N, C-alpha and C positions, 0 to 999 in steps of 0.2 A: 532603574537601568542595564540592570545586565540584559533587561529583555528587548534595547538596540541596541543594543554591545548584538544580540543573538539575531538580530532583524538586517545590522547591516553586512555581520557573516554572513550569510546564506544567500543576499542579495551579496555581496560579492565571489560566494563561491559560483551563482546563476551568469554573471557577466564576464568571471573568469569562461564559462563551460561556452556562453555567444560566442564570445573573441575565438575558441579556439577547433570549436565547428566553423567558421567563418576564417578561419587560416585556413585545414586541413580541404573546406570544400574552395578553395582560391589560387591557394599555394601552386599548388599541381593540375592545375586543370588544362591550363598548356591548350593546345587546336584538340584535343579528347573531347568528340564528338558525344556527348549518351544521347540512348534509341529513348524513346517517349515508353517502350513499355518497361525502359528500368528502372521511371519518372515515377510509371505505373505500379510494379510493385513494390517501391518505397513505399506508394501511401497505400499503398496496402496493407505490406506490413507494417506500417506508424496505426492505420487502424484497428487493426488487429490486437499491438499493444496496447494500446485500449481502452481496447472488448476488453479481453484479461485485465487489466488491473481494475476496471469493473466492476466484473461481473466477482471480483479477489474481495472488492472491498464490497458488494452488497450481499455475496451472499457470510459475509464475515461477523457486519453488524446485524446482520438477521438468527445469527446464530446465537447475538451477546445476545439479543432481543429473545428468543429465544427458551433461552438457557435460566437467564435472568427474572423471568414473568412464570417461568412453571410454578402453581401453586402446590402447597408442599398439605397435604389432607396429614387428620387430625392428629389421626396413631402411627403417623411414621417418623421413626424418630434419627434424629441429626445424628451428623458425625462425632459432637461430643460427649454421646450415650457410649461408641464403641468405645473408648478409651479404657484402658485395663482398667479393673476395679470400680468401675460404672454401667456395668454387663447389663440391659434391659430397663435401664434406666432411660426413661420418655423421658422427653420434655415439652 
């Protein structure tokens, strides 16, 4: 039940954002002529935004994979052995 409420809330936010974007795009346009280079720059900005998002997603996922798959050496002590009273005790 909670999952459907979350999905409905997110879809509501998406619908509100799309409605606001549409209203903002069309409400004040009037007789304003947008040059083609402005549309090109808008497209470049959107492309760079998605490219940077994809790069962050990729590098964060590979960093997690590198950390989680690093093999431990048998003589390497863990953090638990670094607590006071357990100095030098290897697990």
